[in-house]
C-alpha positions as CSV (number, residue, x, y, z in Angstrom):
1,M,33.0,-1.3,21.0
2,H,34.1,-4.8,21.8
3,D,36.0,-4.9,25.1
4,Q,39.7,-5.5,25.3
5,K,39.3,-9.0,26.8
6,D,37.4,-10.1,23.7
7,M,40.0,-8.7,21.4
8,R,42.9,-10.5,23.2
9,R,41.0,-13.8,22.4
10,F,41.4,-13.0,18.7
11,R,45.1,-11.9,18.7
12,P,46.6,-15.4,18.1
13,T,44.4,-15.9,15.1
14,L,46.2,-13.3,13.0
15,L,49.4,-15.4,13.3
16,V,47.5,-18.5,12.2
17,L,46.0,-16.7,9.2
18,C,49.4,-15.4,8.1
19,C,51.0,-18.8,8.4
20,S,48.1,-20.7,6.8
21,T,48.4,-18.7,3.5
22,G,52.2,-18.9,3.3
23,V,52.3,-15.2,2.5
24,Y,55.2,-12.9,3.6
25,A,53.8,-9.8,5.4
26,G,57.0,-8.0,6.0
27,G,56.3,-5.0,3.7
28,P,54.2,-3.9,0.7
29,P,55.3,-4.8,-2.8
30,Q,56.0,-2.0,-5.3
31,S,52.5,-2.2,-6.9
32,I,49.5,-2.6,-4.6
33,R,46.0,-3.0,-5.8
34,P,43.2,-3.5,-3.2
35,L,41.0,-6.5,-3.8
36,P,37.4,-5.6,-4.7
37,V,34.4,-7.4,-3.4
38,I,34.4,-10.8,-5.1
39,A,31.6,-11.5,-7.5
40,V,32.2,-15.2,-8.0
41,T,30.8,-15.7,-11.4
42,A,30.7,-12.4,-13.2
43,H,31.9,-8.9,-13.1
44,R,30.0,-5.7,-12.2
45,P,29.4,-3.4,-15.2
46,S,32.5,-1.4,-15.7
47,S,30.6,1.9,-15.6
48,A,29.6,1.4,-11.9
49,P,32.2,1.8,-9.1
50,S,33.5,-1.4,-7.8
51,P,33.6,-1.4,-4.0
52,M,36.5,-2.6,-2.0
53,A,35.9,-5.3,0.6
54,E,35.7,-4.1,4.2
55,T,35.5,-7.5,5.9
56,A,36.4,-11.1,5.0
57,S,32.7,-12.2,5.2
58,Q,31.1,-10.0,2.6
59,G,30.6,-10.7,-1.1
60,T,28.3,-10.8,-4.1
61,V,26.4,-13.6,-5.6
62,D,25.5,-12.9,-9.2
63,Q,22.8,-14.1,-11.6
64,Q,24.7,-16.9,-13.2
65,Q,25.4,-18.6,-9.8
66,L,21.7,-18.5,-9.0
67,V,20.8,-19.9,-12.4
68,N,22.9,-23.0,-11.6
69,R,21.2,-23.5,-8.2
70,P,18.1,-25.8,-7.9
71,L,15.5,-24.0,-5.8
72,L,12.8,-26.0,-4.0
73,R,11.4,-22.8,-2.5
74,P,12.1,-19.1,-3.5
75,A,13.8,-18.1,-0.2
76,E,16.4,-20.7,-0.8
77,V,18.2,-18.1,-2.9
78,L,19.6,-16.9,0.5
79,E,21.5,-20.2,0.8
80,S,23.8,-18.8,-1.9
81,V,25.1,-16.6,1.0
82,P,27.8,-18.8,2.6
83,G,26.6,-20.3,5.9
84,V,22.9,-19.6,5.5
85,I,20.3,-22.4,5.9
86,A,16.7,-21.8,4.9
87,T,14.2,-24.5,6.0
88,Q,10.4,-24.8,6.5
89,H,8.4,-26.2,9.4
90,S,4.9,-25.4,8.0
91,G,3.2,-24.7,4.7
92,E,5.1,-23.1,1.9
93,G,3.2,-19.9,2.0
94,K,4.7,-19.1,5.4
95,A,8.1,-17.4,5.8
96,N,11.0,-19.8,5.9
97,Q,13.1,-20.5,9.0
98,Y,16.7,-19.3,8.7
99,F,20.0,-20.2,10.4
100,L,23.3,-18.3,10.3
101,R,26.3,-17.8,12.6
102,G,25.1,-19.9,15.5
103,F,21.6,-18.4,15.4
104,N,18.3,-20.1,14.9
105,L,17.0,-16.9,13.3
106,D,13.3,-18.1,13.5
107,H,11.6,-16.3,10.6
108,G,14.2,-13.6,10.2
109,T,15.3,-11.9,13.4
110,D,19.0,-10.8,13.3
111,F,19.2,-11.3,9.5
112,A,18.1,-8.2,7.6
113,V,17.1,-8.5,3.9
114,S,16.0,-5.9,1.4
115,V,14.8,-6.2,-2.1
116,D,15.6,-3.3,-4.4
117,G,16.2,-1.1,-1.4
118,V,12.8,-2.0,0.3
119,P,13.3,-3.7,3.7
120,V,11.5,-7.1,4.0
121,N,11.8,-7.8,7.8
122,L,8.6,-6.7,9.6
123,P,8.9,-5.5,13.2
124,T,6.1,-6.1,15.8
125,H,4.7,-8.8,13.6
126,G,1.8,-11.1,14.3
127,H,3.9,-14.2,14.2
128,G,7.5,-13.3,15.0
129,Q,9.7,-10.3,15.3
130,G,11.5,-9.4,12.1
131,Y,9.3,-11.7,10.1
132,L,11.1,-12.3,6.8
133,D,8.8,-13.7,4.0
134,L,10.6,-13.9,0.7
135,N,8.0,-16.0,-1.1
136,F,7.1,-12.9,-3.1
137,I,10.4,-12.8,-5.0
138,I,10.8,-14.2,-8.6
139,P,14.2,-15.9,-8.5
140,E,14.7,-15.7,-12.3
141,L,14.7,-11.8,-12.1
142,I,17.4,-11.5,-9.5
143,E,20.5,-9.7,-10.8
144,R,22.7,-10.2,-7.8
145,I,22.8,-10.5,-4.0
146,D,25.2,-8.4,-2.0
147,Y,25.7,-9.7,1.5
148,R,27.6,-8.7,4.7
149,K,27.8,-10.5,8.0
150,G,28.3,-9.1,11.5
151,V,27.8,-5.7,12.9
152,Y,30.6,-3.8,11.2
153,A,28.9,-1.7,8.5
154,A,27.5,1.6,9.6
155,Q,24.7,1.4,7.0
156,D,23.3,-1.8,8.5
157,G,20.8,-1.2,11.4
158,D,18.0,-3.3,12.9
159,F,18.0,-7.1,12.5
160,A,21.5,-7.2,10.9
161,S,23.5,-8.6,13.8
162,A,24.1,-12.0,12.2
163,G,24.0,-10.7,8.6
164,Q,22.5,-8.6,5.9
165,A,21.6,-9.2,2.3
166,E,20.6,-6.8,-0.5
167,I,18.7,-8.5,-3.3
168,R,18.7,-6.5,-6.6
169,T,16.5,-7.4,-9.5
170,V,17.2,-6.8,-13.2
171,R,16.0,-3.7,-15.0
172,E,15.9,-5.3,-18.4
173,L,16.0,-8.7,-20.0
174,A,17.9,-9.7,-23.1
175,R,14.7,-11.3,-24.6
176,P,11.1,-11.8,-23.4
177,F,10.3,-15.4,-22.4
178,V,7.6,-17.7,-21.2
179,Q,8.5,-20.6,-18.9
180,L,6.3,-23.5,-17.9
181,T,7.3,-25.8,-15.0
182,M,5.6,-29.1,-14.1
183,G,6.6,-31.4,-11.3
184,E,5.6,-34.2,-9.0
185,N,3.1,-33.7,-6.2
186,D,1.0,-31.5,-8.6
187,Y,3.6,-28.7,-8.9
188,R,2.7,-26.3,-11.7
189,R,4.2,-22.9,-12.4
190,V,4.1,-20.5,-15.3
191,L,6.3,-17.4,-15.6
192,A,6.1,-14.7,-18.3
193,A,8.6,-11.9,-18.3
194,G,10.0,-9.4,-20.7
195,S,11.2,-5.8,-21.2
196,T,11.1,-3.3,-24.0
197,A,12.9,-0.1,-24.7
198,V,10.7,3.0,-24.6
199,N,13.5,5.1,-26.0
200,E,17.3,5.2,-25.8
201,Q,17.3,5.7,-22.0
202,A,14.0,4.2,-20.7
203,T,13.0,0.6,-20.3
204,V,9.8,-1.1,-19.1
205,L,10.0,-4.5,-17.5
206,G,7.0,-6.7,-16.6
207,A,6.6,-10.2,-15.1
208,V,3.8,-12.5,-14.0
209,A,4.2,-15.8,-12.2
210,L,1.5,-18.2,-11.0
211,T,2.3,-21.3,-8.9
212,R,0.2,-24.2,-7.7
213,H,1.5,-27.0,-5.5
214,D,0.1,-29.7,-3.3
215,G,3.3,-31.1,-1.9
216,A,4.1,-34.6,-0.7
217,W,1.8,-34.2,2.4
218,E,-1.2,-36.4,3.0
219,L,-3.2,-33.2,3.4
220,P,-2.7,-31.4,0.1
221,Q,-1.4,-27.9,0.8
222,N,-3.3,-26.4,-2.1
223,L,-0.7,-23.7,-2.4
224,E,-1.8,-20.9,-4.7
225,T,0.6,-18.0,-5.2
226,D,0.3,-15.1,-7.7
227,H,3.1,-12.6,-8.5
228,A,3.1,-9.5,-10.7
229,L,5.9,-6.9,-11.2
230,L,6.0,-3.8,-13.3
231,R,9.1,-1.6,-13.5
232,Y,10.0,1.6,-15.4
233,S,13.7,2.5,-15.5
234,V,15.6,5.4,-17.0
235,G,19.4,5.7,-17.4
236,D,22.4,3.4,-17.1
237,Q,24.6,2.0,-14.3
238,R,26.2,5.4,-13.7
239,Q,23.0,7.4,-13.4
240,Y,19.4,6.0,-13.3
241,W,16.1,6.2,-11.6
242,S,13.2,3.7,-11.6
243,V,9.7,3.2,-10.3
244,Q,8.5,-0.3,-9.4
245,A,5.2,-1.8,-8.4
246,Q,4.8,-5.3,-7.2
247,H,2.0,-7.5,-5.9
248,Y,2.0,-10.9,-4.3
249,Q,-0.8,-13.0,-2.8
250,S,-0.8,-16.6,-1.5
251,K,-3.0,-19.0,0.3
252,W,-2.3,-22.5,1.6
253,N,-3.0,-25.4,3.9
254,A,-0.2,-26.3,6.3
255,T,1.1,-29.5,7.7
256,D,3.0,-28.1,10.7
257,Q,5.7,-30.1,12.6
258,V,4.2,-33.3,14.2
259,A,5.1,-35.2,17.3
260,Q,7.6,-38.0,16.5
261,R,5.7,-40.4,18.8
262,A,2.6,-40.1,16.5
263,I,4.6,-41.4,13.6
264,E,6.3,-44.1,15.6
265,Q,2.9,-45.3,17.0
266,G,1.5,-45.5,13.5
267,L,-1.2,-42.8,14.3
268,I,-0.1,-40.9,11.2
269,G,2.3,-41.4,8.3
270,R,5.6,-39.6,7.9
271,F,3.8,-36.9,5.9
272,G,0.7,-36.9,7.9
273,N,-0.8,-34.2,10.1
274,L,-2.4,-33.8,13.6
275,E,-4.5,-30.8,12.6
276,N,-6.1,-30.6,9.2
277,T,-7.2,-26.9,9.2
278,N,-3.9,-25.2,9.7
279,G,-2.7,-22.8,7.0
280,G,-3.1,-19.2,6.0
281,D,-3.3,-16.5,3.4
282,T,-1.1,-13.4,2.9
283,Q,-0.8,-10.5,0.6
284,R,2.0,-7.9,-0.1
285,S,1.7,-4.9,-2.4
286,S,4.4,-2.3,-2.8
287,V,5.5,0.7,-4.8
288,S,9.0,2.2,-4.7
289,L,11.0,4.9,-6.4
290,S,14.8,4.5,-6.4
291,G,17.7,6.2,-8.1
292,A,21.5,6.6,-8.1
293,R,24.2,8.8,-9.6
294,H,27.8,7.7,-9.7
295,E,30.5,10.2,-10.6
296,D,34.3,10.2,-10.2
297,Q,34.4,12.0,-6.9
298,Q,30.9,11.4,-5.4
299,S,27.8,9.3,-5.6
300,Q,24.2,9.4,-4.4
301,V,21.8,6.5,-3.9
302,F,18.2,6.9,-2.7
303,N,14.9,5.1,-2.5
304,V,11.4,5.7,-1.1
305,Y,8.7,3.1,-0.7
306,A,5.2,2.3,0.4
307,L,4.0,-1.1,1.4
308,D,0.6,-2.7,2.2
309,Y,0.7,-6.1,3.9
310,R,-1.7,-8.6,5.5
311,L,-1.4,-12.1,7.0
312,N,-3.8,-14.6,8.6
313,L,-2.0,-17.6,9.9
314,F,-3.5,-20.6,11.6
315,S,-1.2,-23.0,13.6
316,N,-1.4,-25.7,16.2
317,F,1.9,-27.0,17.6
318,T,0.7,-28.7,20.9
319,Y,-2.6,-30.2,19.6
320,A,-4.6,-30.6,22.9
321,L,-2.3,-29.5,25.6
322,D,-4.0,-26.2,26.5
323,D,-7.6,-27.1,25.5
324,A,-8.6,-30.7,25.4
325,L,-12.1,-30.0,24.1
326,R,-11.5,-27.4,21.4
327,G,-7.8,-28.0,20.6
328,D,-4.9,-25.6,20.6
329,Q,-5.2,-24.0,17.2
330,F,-4.6,-20.2,17.2
331,E,-4.8,-17.5,14.6
332,Q,-2.2,-14.7,14.1
333,V,-3.2,-11.6,12.3
334,D,-1.2,-8.8,10.8
335,R,-2.5,-5.8,8.9
336,R,-0.1,-2.9,8.2
337,Q,1.0,-0.1,5.9
338,V,4.6,0.9,5.8
339,V,6.3,4.0,4.4
340,G,9.9,4.8,4.4
341,G,13.1,5.8,2.6
342,N,16.9,5.6,2.5
343,L,19.5,8.1,1.4
344,K,23.2,7.6,1.0
345,Q,25.8,10.2,-0.1
346,T,29.5,9.4,-0.7
347,W,32.4,11.7,-1.4
348,R,35.8,10.6,-2.6
349,S,38.9,12.8,-2.2
350,D,42.5,13.0,-1.1
351,W,43.6,13.9,2.5
352,Q,47.3,14.9,2.6
353,G,48.0,12.6,-0.3
354,R,45.9,9.7,1.1
355,A,42.8,8.3,-0.7
356,M,39.7,8.9,1.4
357,S,36.0,8.5,1.1
358,N,33.3,9.7,3.4
359,S,29.7,8.4,3.4
360,V,26.6,9.6,5.3
361,G,23.1,8.2,5.2
362,S,19.8,8.1,6.8
363,Q,16.9,5.5,7.0
364,L,13.4,6.5,8.0
365,R,10.5,4.1,8.4
366,H,7.0,4.2,9.9
367,D,4.8,1.1,10.4
368,H,1.1,1.7,10.9
369,I,0.0,-1.7,12.2
370,R,-3.8,-1.3,12.3
371,D,-4.4,-4.8,13.5
372,V,-1.9,-7.2,15.1
373,G,-3.7,-10.0,16.9
374,L,-3.6,-13.4,18.5
375,H,-6.9,-15.4,18.6
376,L,-7.8,-18.8,19.8
377,T,-9.6,-20.8,17.1
378,T,-11.2,-24.2,16.3
379,Q,-11.1,-25.1,12.6
380,R,-10.2,-21.5,11.8
381,Q,-13.2,-20.1,13.8
382,R,-12.4,-17.7,16.6
383,F,-13.7,-18.3,20.1
384,D,-11.4,-16.1,22.2
385,T,-8.9,-13.3,21.8
386,V,-5.6,-13.2,23.6
387,R,-4.4,-9.9,22.1
388,Q,-5.6,-7.5,19.5
389,D,-3.6,-4.3,19.2
390,Q,-3.0,-1.3,17.0
391,V,0.6,-0.2,16.9
392,D,2.4,2.8,15.4
393,Q,6.2,2.3,15.2
394,T,8.6,4.9,13.8
395,S,12.4,4.5,13.5
396,L,15.1,6.9,12.3
397,G,18.7,5.9,11.7
398,V,21.5,8.2,10.7
399,W,25.1,7.1,10.1
400,A,28.5,8.2,8.9
401,E,31.5,6.2,7.7
402,N,35.1,7.1,6.8
403,Q,37.5,5.0,4.8
404,L,41.1,6.2,4.7
405,Q,44.1,4.7,2.9
406,W,46.8,5.5,5.6
407,L,49.6,3.5,3.8
408,P,49.7,1.5,0.6
409,W,49.0,-1.6,2.7
410,L,46.8,-0.2,5.5
411,R,43.2,1.0,5.2
412,S,40.8,1.9,8.0
413,V,37.0,1.9,8.0
414,A,35.4,3.9,10.9
415,G,31.7,4.3,11.3
416,L,29.1,5.6,13.7
417,R,25.4,4.9,13.7
418,V,22.6,6.4,15.8
419,D,19.1,4.9,15.9
420,A,15.9,6.2,17.6
421,Y,12.6,4.4,17.9
422,R,9.1,5.4,19.1
423,F,6.3,3.0,19.9
424,D,2.6,3.7,20.4
425,V,0.5,0.6,21.4
426,Q,-3.3,0.6,21.7
427,A,-4.2,-2.8,23.2
428,N,-7.5,-4.5,23.7
429,R,-6.6,-4.6,27.4
430,P,-5.9,-1.0,28.4
431,E,-3.4,-2.1,31.0
432,N,-1.1,-3.2,28.1
433,S,-1.4,0.1,26.1
434,G,1.2,2.7,26.3
435,R,4.0,4.6,24.6
436,D,7.7,4.1,24.7
437,H,10.9,5.3,23.0
438,D,14.5,4.3,22.9
439,Q,17.7,5.1,21.2
440,I,21.1,3.5,20.7
441,V,24.5,4.5,19.4
442,S,26.6,1.9,17.5
443,P,30.3,2.6,16.7
444,K,32.2,0.5,14.1
445,L,35.9,0.2,13.3
446,G,37.8,-2.0,10.8
447,L,41.3,-2.3,9.5
448,V,42.3,-3.8,6.1
449,L,46.0,-4.9,5.6
450,G,47.5,-5.7,2.3
451,P,47.2,-7.0,-0.2
452,W,50.4,-9.1,-0.1
453,A,50.6,-11.9,-2.7
454,K,46.9,-11.3,-3.6
455,T,45.8,-11.7,0.0
456,E,44.1,-9.1,2.3
457,Y,43.7,-9.3,6.0
458,Y,40.8,-7.8,8.0
459,L,40.1,-6.9,11.6
460,S,36.7,-5.6,12.5
461,V,34.9,-4.7,15.7
462,G,31.5,-3.1,16.1
463,S,28.3,-2.7,17.9
464,G,24.8,-3.4,16.6
465,F,21.3,-4.1,17.9
466,H,17.9,-5.6,17.2
467,S,14.6,-4.2,18.2
468,N,12.0,-6.0,20.3
469,D,8.3,-6.3,19.6
470,A,6.7,-3.0,20.6
471,R,4.0,-4.8,22.5
472,G,6.6,-6.2,24.9
473,S,7.8,-2.7,25.7
474,T,4.4,-1.6,27.1
475,I,3.0,-4.8,28.5
476,T,2.0,-4.9,32.2
477,I,-0.2,-8.0,32.6
478,N,-0.3,-11.4,31.1
479,P,-3.2,-11.5,28.5
480,D,-3.0,-15.2,27.8
481,P,-5.9,-17.2,29.3
482,R,-4.1,-20.5,28.5
483,E,-1.4,-19.7,31.2
484,D,-1.6,-20.0,35.0
485,G,-0.3,-16.4,35.2
486,F,-3.3,-15.0,33.3
487,L,-3.8,-11.3,34.3
488,Q,-0.8,-11.4,36.6
489,P,1.9,-8.7,36.4
490,I,4.6,-9.4,33.8
491,D,7.9,-7.7,33.1
492,R,8.4,-5.4,30.2
493,V,11.3,-5.7,27.7
494,D,13.9,-3.3,26.5
495,P,12.9,-1.9,23.1
496,L,16.4,-2.1,21.7
497,V,18.9,-4.9,22.5
498,R,22.6,-4.3,22.0
499,T,25.0,-6.7,20.2
500,R,28.8,-6.5,20.1
501,G,31.0,-8.3,17.6
502,A,34.5,-8.8,16.4
503,E,35.9,-10.6,13.3
504,L,39.3,-11.5,12.0
505,G,39.8,-12.9,8.5
506,L,41.3,-12.9,5.1
507,R,40.5,-13.1,1.5
508,T,42.9,-14.5,-1.0
509,E,43.5,-15.2,-4.7
510,W,47.0,-16.5,-4.2
511,L,46.3,-19.8,-6.0
512,P,45.4,-19.4,-9.6
513,K,41.6,-19.4,-10.3
514,L,40.8,-20.0,-6.7
515,H,39.0,-17.3,-4.6
516,S,39.0,-18.1,-0.8
517,S,38.0,-16.4,2.4
518,L,38.4,-17.3,6.0
519,A,36.8,-15.6,9.0
520,F,37.0,-16.0,12.8
521,W,34.1,-14.1,14.5
522,G,32.5,-13.6,17.8
523,L,29.2,-11.9,18.9
524,K,27.7,-11.0,22.2
525,S,24.1,-10.1,22.8
526,D,22.6,-8.5,25.8
527,S,19.6,-10.8,25.6
528,E,18.0,-13.3,23.2
529,L,14.6,-12.2,21.7
530,L,11.9,-11.7,24.4
531,F,8.4,-11.4,22.9
532,V,6.7,-14.7,22.1
533,G,4.2,-14.2,19.2
534,D,2.5,-17.6,19.8
535,A,1.6,-16.6,23.3
536,G,1.3,-12.8,23.1
537,T,3.6,-12.4,26.1
538,T,7.2,-12.0,27.1
539,E,9.4,-14.6,28.7
540,A,12.7,-14.5,30.6
541,S,15.7,-13.9,28.5
542,R,19.4,-14.3,29.1
543,P,22.6,-12.7,27.6
544,S,24.4,-14.8,25.1
545,E,27.7,-15.2,23.2
546,R,28.5,-16.9,20.0
547,Y,31.8,-17.4,18.1
548,G,32.9,-19.5,15.2
549,V,34.8,-19.9,11.9
550,E,33.7,-19.7,8.3
551,M,35.5,-20.5,5.1
552,S,34.4,-20.1,1.5
553,H,36.1,-21.2,-1.7
554,F,35.2,-20.6,-5.4
555,Y,37.3,-22.5,-8.0
556,Q,37.0,-22.3,-11.8
557,P,39.9,-24.2,-13.3
558,N,38.5,-23.7,-16.9
559,V,35.4,-22.5,-18.7
560,A,33.7,-25.9,-18.3
561,W,34.0,-26.5,-14.5
562,T,33.0,-24.5,-11.5
563,V,33.3,-25.6,-7.9
564,D,32.2,-23.8,-4.8
565,L,32.6,-25.0,-1.2
566,D,31.4,-23.3,2.0
567,A,31.8,-24.5,5.6
568,A,31.0,-23.0,9.0
569,W,31.3,-24.0,12.6
570,S,29.9,-22.0,15.5
571,R,29.3,-22.3,19.3
572,G,26.5,-20.5,21.1
573,R,26.0,-20.3,24.8
574,F,24.1,-18.2,27.4
575,R,26.6,-16.2,29.3
576,D,25.0,-16.6,32.7
577,V,24.6,-19.9,34.7
578,A,21.1,-21.3,35.2
579,P,19.8,-24.8,36.4
580,E,18.4,-25.6,33.0
581,G,21.8,-25.2,31.3
582,R,23.7,-22.8,29.0
583,Y,23.0,-24.2,25.6
584,I,20.9,-22.1,23.2
585,A,18.1,-24.2,21.8
586,G,18.3,-24.4,18.0
587,A,21.6,-22.7,17.7
588,M,23.3,-24.1,14.6
589,E,26.8,-25.5,15.0
590,K,28.0,-27.0,11.7
591,T,27.0,-26.4,8.1
592,A,28.5,-27.0,4.7
593,S,27.6,-26.6,1.1
594,L,29.3,-28.0,-2.0
595,G,28.3,-27.1,-5.6
596,V,29.7,-28.5,-8.8
597,T,28.7,-27.3,-12.3
598,Y,29.9,-28.8,-15.6
599,Q,29.2,-27.1,-18.9
600,P,31.0,-29.0,-21.7
601,H,29.6,-26.6,-24.3
602,D,26.9,-24.0,-24.7
603,D,24.1,-26.5,-25.2
604,W,24.4,-28.4,-21.9
605,D,25.2,-27.9,-18.3
606,I,25.0,-30.2,-15.4
607,G,25.0,-29.3,-11.7
608,L,25.1,-31.0,-8.3
609,R,24.6,-29.2,-5.0
610,G,24.9,-30.8,-1.6
611,R,24.0,-29.2,1.8
612,Y,24.9,-30.5,5.2
613,F,23.0,-29.2,8.2
614,G,24.6,-30.4,11.4
615,S,23.2,-31.5,14.8
616,R,22.2,-28.8,17.2
617,P,20.9,-28.6,20.8
618,L,17.1,-28.7,21.2
619,I,17.0,-27.8,24.9
620,E,19.3,-25.8,27.3
621,D,21.0,-28.8,28.9
622,N,21.9,-30.4,25.5
623,S,20.3,-33.7,26.5
624,E,18.2,-33.6,23.4
625,R,19.8,-32.8,20.0
626,S,18.5,-32.7,16.5
627,R,19.7,-35.1,13.9
628,A,22.1,-33.9,11.2
629,S,20.8,-33.9,7.6
630,T,22.4,-34.0,4.2
631,L,20.5,-33.2,1.0
632,L,21.7,-33.5,-2.6
633,N,20.0,-31.7,-5.5
634,A,20.8,-32.0,-9.2
635,Q,20.0,-30.0,-12.3
636,I,20.5,-30.6,-16.1
637,T,19.9,-27.9,-18.6
638,Y,19.7,-28.4,-22.4
639,R,19.5,-25.5,-25.0
640,P,18.9,-26.9,-28.5
641,N,18.9,-23.4,-29.9
642,A,18.7,-19.7,-28.9
643,D,14.9,-19.9,-28.5
644,W,14.4,-23.0,-26.4
645,Q,15.7,-24.2,-23.1
646,A,14.7,-27.4,-21.1
647,R,15.7,-27.9,-17.5
648,L,15.3,-30.9,-15.2
649,E,15.7,-30.4,-11.5
650,V,15.8,-33.3,-9.0
651,F,15.4,-32.5,-5.3
652,N,16.6,-34.8,-2.5
653,L,18.3,-36.9,-5.2
654,L,19.1,-39.7,-2.7
655,N,15.6,-39.7,-1.2
656,R,17.0,-39.2,2.3
657,Q,14.5,-39.4,5.1
658,V,15.7,-36.5,7.1
659,N,13.9,-33.6,8.7
660,D,13.8,-29.9,7.7
661,I,13.4,-28.9,11.3
662,E,13.2,-30.4,14.8
663,Y,12.0,-29.1,18.1
664,F,11.7,-30.6,21.6
665,Y,8.7,-29.6,23.8
666,A,5.6,-30.9,25.5
667,S,2.3,-31.6,23.7
668,C,-0.8,-33.8,24.0
669,L,-2.2,-35.9,21.3
670,P,-6.0,-36.5,21.3
671,S,-5.3,-40.2,21.9
672,E,-3.4,-39.3,25.1
673,L,-6.2,-37.4,26.9
674,S,-6.8,-40.4,29.3
675,T,-3.2,-40.5,30.4
676,P,-1.9,-38.7,33.6
677,A,0.2,-36.3,31.5
678,C,-2.8,-35.1,29.4
679,A,-6.0,-36.0,31.3
680,V,-8.1,-32.8,31.9
681,N,-8.4,-33.2,35.6
682,S,-5.0,-34.7,36.3
683,T,-2.7,-33.0,38.8
684,D,0.2,-34.2,36.6
685,R,-1.1,-32.6,33.4
686,E,2.0,-31.1,31.8
687,G,2.0,-32.9,28.5
688,V,4.4,-35.4,26.9
689,E,7.8,-34.1,26.1
690,D,8.9,-35.2,22.7
691,R,10.7,-34.4,19.5
692,H,8.5,-32.5,17.0
693,V,9.6,-32.8,13.4
694,H,8.8,-31.5,9.9
695,P,10.2,-33.9,7.4
696,A,12.1,-32.9,4.3
697,E,10.2,-33.6,1.1
698,P,11.0,-36.9,-0.6
699,R,12.8,-37.1,-4.0
700,S,10.8,-35.1,-6.6
701,L,11.4,-34.0,-10.2
702,R,10.5,-30.7,-11.9
703,L,10.8,-30.1,-15.7
704,S,10.8,-26.5,-17.0
705,M,10.5,-25.5,-20.6
706,R,11.4,-21.9,-21.6
707,W,10.6,-20.2,-24.9
708,S,12.4,-16.9,-25.6
709,F,11.1,-14.7,-28.4
């Protein structure tokens, strides 16, 4: 549990929240109705139970909100979760880079995502711990996204310290359709989807999507992605089961981040590259069985899944710093099969006249990673191996949660979670092989007060965790021939790292047609992530703390206009003192999103969406910071009749020359090999420190035509 000193820090905030809403909290009114989780643009089906909110920072994004959101890349659907930023620093076939609550989440660590109950984050991954590749999703088939932030829900386990999102896809479509999209930079996409009723209870849904895209880069990315989905469902919202099969494959060339000095010196253009053979290919195939039964006094939800996954990823971020002759390109490999399942049981009852619900659940997962490797390459040809391992990793989580309505205006949510992990690593260097295991207990507690004048108040504390790469828990010597410490002893890492958090907030509907939420939060971590996939080694880590404030507003004054506004501020620091400084590199500080949709009648709708991504420290002493960026996208949809729809999307409407991502580190350009910082035999050869950037794509248009039949 969060310590008392941390809780005293949040006490004054409750007073601020009460005053800021102008709501009297002296006692409950005669009729009290708890506020359900807000679905900002539609209601859940009346036959399914509507959950009550447990924190101020949870919610649901429904299909209609996603329809009105221009998406440059599939994973940008997560930007519908308030405070989330999804960017890219490489080719579009690679997982996006995510930011939330003061975290540079890299490619997914500390942000857990599942699709139809199947977890997407991959532990002990070839590129990064918790690798979150959402390129396989088909956005048009998403029914809703349920999200929670923080460590307060007992059902959320690994990778969920910053947040968690459950993406649910549709089980049926009103009408089959074919959609063709054409855009600048050779963007082409075709999507065909439809469903049919087998009988009164059963439905079959199928979809196929093919995408080709070169991008604005001087080196065409030649992106080719293929998606296929088949789903058989039986039942309704109260009781159903379904089996689903999905396949995704992609290959691409990548223009990774480039040194800013190369652009300024005219060596390359803004969309040029310093390595023309980067890129990769990936594949993901899955099958899952899921079901649910919702009754008046109890409900059950379950799913089991099997997944086959592979990735070959070629990157070069330092060009000629490590190897002046052959270059610094490397290949990261991942081959795995995953099996697992989830089970949740809930009972609703009365305890001495008080409404109560009890839930228990379990989550079991096994990753058989038959090949996770790091190889040194030139033009995608291997010449040395840093690591090549086989890993078996098993995790079991069990949890229980109680919700009790103590008084008409007071509800408690108490939970406990226990997780156990086992690792078995067979490394190419026997010294780095071994077995390890770890377990962790995570208590949770929340209080909900109100509602008064359509406002509820929330206080939550809890403990969570993230797992580290299994290879870091058994490592004993440095396997990287590029480093001075090659074959020298190296410290192991803790398999599981604890996080502790607290949140104080409110949700209100006290102004007509305006839904608002406000949350003050804090999070402590025993260490930042330790295993470095690009090097195959571990590095020193430090304990950290983050805190911040978030607000979210959704306003629909009439049927024609919809406005949503989200804003967040956070502060992240290492808790200890070190000469290099206390700032956390890449930790986001400010972000905001504004969306406006106007639908004067059924034939037309027009939407604008702006995103602000604030400046953030790039190194620990804060002497180098990224530049802030603002992007504006637009969308116009025209429906001449029930069968046809045309949509025009404009990305980066103002054609802003901003960067998707920025880093600061040392590198060597081929043109610098005669300088002291990069010469092969120089005693000062440490590279040139510089800003490395991946520019946002310039203004581009996409036109989609959909025929429903």
